[in-house]
N, C-alpha and C positions, 0 to 999 in steps of 0.2 A: 831787244823785244821782238824784232822781226824774225830772228831765227827761232825764238821761243814759240812764236805763233805758228811757224812752219812745222816745228816738232810736234806741237799739240794737234795740228791738223792731221799729220801723218799718223799719230797715235790713235786718233779717233777713227781714221779710215781702217787701220789695222784691227782695232777692237770691233768695228762694224763687220769685218770679215770673219771674225771668230765664230765658230759654230757651223760655218758653211763648209760642205765637203769640197775637197779639191779635185778638179777634173781636168783631163787633157783629152783632146780630140785628134785622132789620126786622120790623115786624108783617106776618104772612102776609096774602096776598090772600084774601078770602072769595068763594066762589061758591055762592050759595044758602044761605049761612050768615051770620048777623048779625055786624055789626062788633064788637059787645060780646063775642060768643062767640069770635070770631077772636082778639081781644086777650087774652082769658082764656087761651086755649090757647097763644098765643105766649109769654105770660108764664110759663106752666108750663114751656115748653122752656127759657127763660132760667134759671129756677131750677134745673132739673135739669142743664143744661150746666155750671153752676157746680159742681155736685156731682161732676162727672167729674174735676175738678182737672187737666184737660189743657190748658186755654186760659185766657187772661186776658180776661174778658168785660167789655165796656163796658156800663155801666148804661143802662137805657131812658131815664132823664132826660137823660143826656148826648146820646143820639141825638136825642131830641125837641128839645133846645135848638139843636143844629146845624141841624136841618131847619127849625125855626122861623125861625132867622136867615137861612136861604137861601130862605125862602118855600115850602118843600116841606111836604107832608103825608104822613105815613107811609102812609096808605091809598092815596095817589096815586103813591107811588114804587114802581112795580112792574117797571120795566125794569132790565136789568143796568147800563145806562149811568147811570141815576139812583142805583142802589145803589152803584156804583163811585165816583161823585162824592161821595156821603155818606161812604163809607169813607175816601177821601183826606182829606176835611175832618176826620174823626175821628182820622186817623193810625193806622188799624188795618191789619193785614195781610190779613185775610179778612172777608168778609161772608156772612151766612146769610140767605136769603130763601126764600119758598115760597108755597104756596097750599093752602087747605082747601076742598074742594067736597063737594057732595052729589049723588048720582045714585040716584034711587029711595029705597031703604031703606039704601043704603050710603054711607059717608063715605070720602073719599080725602084723603090728605096727600102732598104732593110738596115736598121740601126740597132746597136746593142750597147748597153752600158754594163760593165762588170767590175767587180771588186778586184783591185790589184793584189790585195793580201790573200784572199781566199780563192780567187779565180771564178767565184760564183757570179752567174749572170743576174743582175739586179733588175733590169727592165729591157724589154725589146719593143720596138715600134716598126711599123711598115706602112708604106703608102703606095698607091698606084695612080698614075696620072696619064691621061690620054690627051694628046695635043702637042703643041710646041714644047721643046725642052725648057724654054724660059719659064714655063709654069712650075718647074721643079723648084724654083727659087722660093715660091710661097710654101710649097710642101716642106722644104727644109726648114723654113721659119717655124712652121707649125710643129714639126718634129722636134725642134729645139726645146719647145715647151713640154711636149708630151714625154720626151725621154727623161726629163727630170721630175716627172710625176705631176705636172701642172696642166691645167686646161688652157688651151691656146686662147688668146684674146678674140673677142667677137669680130673685131676688125679684120683679123687674119682669115677667119672662117668665111666672112663675107667676100673677101678678096679671092679666096679659093673658088667660091661659087660664081665669081664674075660679077658680083654686085658691089656697088659703092654706096656707102651711107654718108650723108652730108652732116649729120649731127649726132653727138653722143648725148644720151639722156639717162637719167636715173629717176626712179619713181619712189616717192615716199608713201607709206601706208596712209590711205585716206582715213580721216577721222570718222567715227561712227556717232551719229546723233539720233537717238531713238531706235537704233538697231544694235544688235550685239556686236562685240568686237570681232568675233569670228566671222560674222556676215560681212562686216566692213573689209576684213582681210581677204576674204574669198573674192569679193568684188574687185578689190585692188589687184589681186593676182590675175583675174580675168582681164582687167584693163591693161595690165602689163603685157600679157600674152598677145592681146589684140594689137597693142602698140608695136610689138616686135614683128607681127605678121605683116605690117605695112611695108617692111623691108626698106624703109626710108631713114631709119635711125639705127645707131649702135647702142644697144641696151647695156647699161652697167648695173650689175646686181646690187641689191640693197645692202647697205653696210652702215656701220656706226658713223663713219665719216660722210659728210655731205658736201655738195657744191664743189668748191675749189679743191678740197681735200680729195675728192674723187677724180678730179681732173676732167669733169664733164663741162659741156658748154651750157646745157639747160637742165633745169630741174622741174619736175611736175609734182604738185601736191593738190590736195582737195579734201572735200568732206562729203559724206553721205548721210542724209538726215531723213527723219520720218515725222510727218505732221498729220496725225489722224491716220487716214488710209492713203495719204499721199507721200511719195518718196521724192527727195531732192538730191541731186548730185551737182556739186560745184567743183570745177577743176581749173587749175591755173598752171601754165608753163611760163617760166621766167628765165631770163638770161643770168647765168651765174656771175659773169664779170660785172654787170651793171645793176643787177637786181630788178631790171625793168621787166614788166609783164609782156611776154611775147604773144600769148594767146590765152583767153579766158572763155570758158564754156560752162553752161548750166543746163540742167535737165530737170523737168518736173514730170513725174510719172505717177499715175494712179492705176492700180491693178495688183496682180499677184507679184510677190517678191521675185519669183522666177523671171519675170519680164525684165527685171533690172539687168540681167546678164546681157541680153541683146542691146539694151540701152547703153551699157558701159562699153561694149564692143564697138558700137557706132561712135561713141565719144572719143575713143582712141584715134579714130581717123579724123574726126572733126577738129580735135585739138592741134593736129598738124596741118590743118587747112586742106585736107584731102577729101575726096568724095568716097564715102563708104561703098563697098562692093554691093552689087544689086541683090546678092543672096541675103545680105544682112538686112537690107531694106524690106525684102519680102518677108523675112522672119518677123520684122517689126510690125508690118501691116497685118500679117496673119495673127499675131498676138492681139492686136487691136480688134480684129474681126472676131476672134474667139471671145474676147471680153464683151463685145456688143451682143454676141449670141447669148452669152450667159445672162446679160441684162434683159434681153428680149424674152428669154425663157422664164426669168423671174417675173416679168410683167404679165406674161400670159397666164402663169400660175395664179398671180394676184387677181387678174380679171376673171379667171375661172372660179376662184373662191367667192368673189363678189357675186358672180352670176348664180352660183349655187345658193348663196345666202338669199338673194332676191327671189329665186324660185321657191326656196323653202318657206320664205315669209308669205309668198302668194298662196301657197298651199295651206298654210296655217290660217290665213285670212279667209280662204274659201270654206274651210271646215268650221270656222267660227261664225259663219253666216255673214261674212263681210263686215261685221262690226256695226251694222245698222239696226233699225227698229222694226223691220218687217215691211209689208206691202201697204204703206200709207195708213195704217191703223193705229199707230202708236202701240204696237204690240210689245210683248215682253222680251222679244229678242230671242225666243227659244228656237232651237233647231227643228227643222221639218222632220228630222229622223225620229223624233219622239222620245219619250222617257224610257229608260231601260226597265224591263219587267222586274216585278218583286218576287223574291224567293220565299217559299213557306218557311215559317219558324219551326225549328226542330224542338219538340217538347222535351 
């Protein structure tokens, strides 16, 4: 039974590899960079390209064995013809080769993946790095994803920028209550963008899988509602491992729906326990000021209409003789203007 289990496991692994292209990587060519440094950087690409799970990678030892048998040396196999010949001997579909050079204080990396069968270049990628050569380790990790046609993880991009994120977060679409689905999605997108701009978290794109399946530490969900002319936003960030709420925030807003954009941008900072940028607070205050001005203008218009009505009523009252009976004589209330003249009858 033990051997059967091992056979089944190996079979599953082999089936899982089916459909993935086979790839071998030659040591990159060095230009003003030592051979040891080039080999170290190339090995980092091999390690990271395996993490992409997009290809079946032939190990370095297998490549070295074939080249040794054919009398080649990796450092001397720099032409496409040589790489293609090695690829055919290895039985792989694609080969990856490249060069790492130094120009002044800058380092350059150029990588190429080509078809062993046709010799056609499938994809090329390049990168430029200024600073210590150790920074090329991150560049090689990012290139490993890009050379196989994948977007590098956000964590690597932040590492390249010299920024560290302490938490990984995925955002679910906020539910819409009293607003359209499109409005709810638009506000959720704005929230996600503002959350990423804090540069304090690693954002994981929305997917069907959630929580542990995404491999994130925290999830954020919420709802956006409308009650009359009032909008409400309720958001919660909870830990995936325990399900415990890490942070809960709510907003009540009255005004134009456009104002919700600023509110949800501020919420992205609040939910992480961070102070929003002053520019956002200014936009929030400006929006409140504009709303107050609109209300003030409406009130002035209302007061003006009331004044006109009062003035018009006073004029009508004056024309009607004040609605009284005359000068103390119990008169008939007729106007002092007199009766209008009579016109002759036409025969």
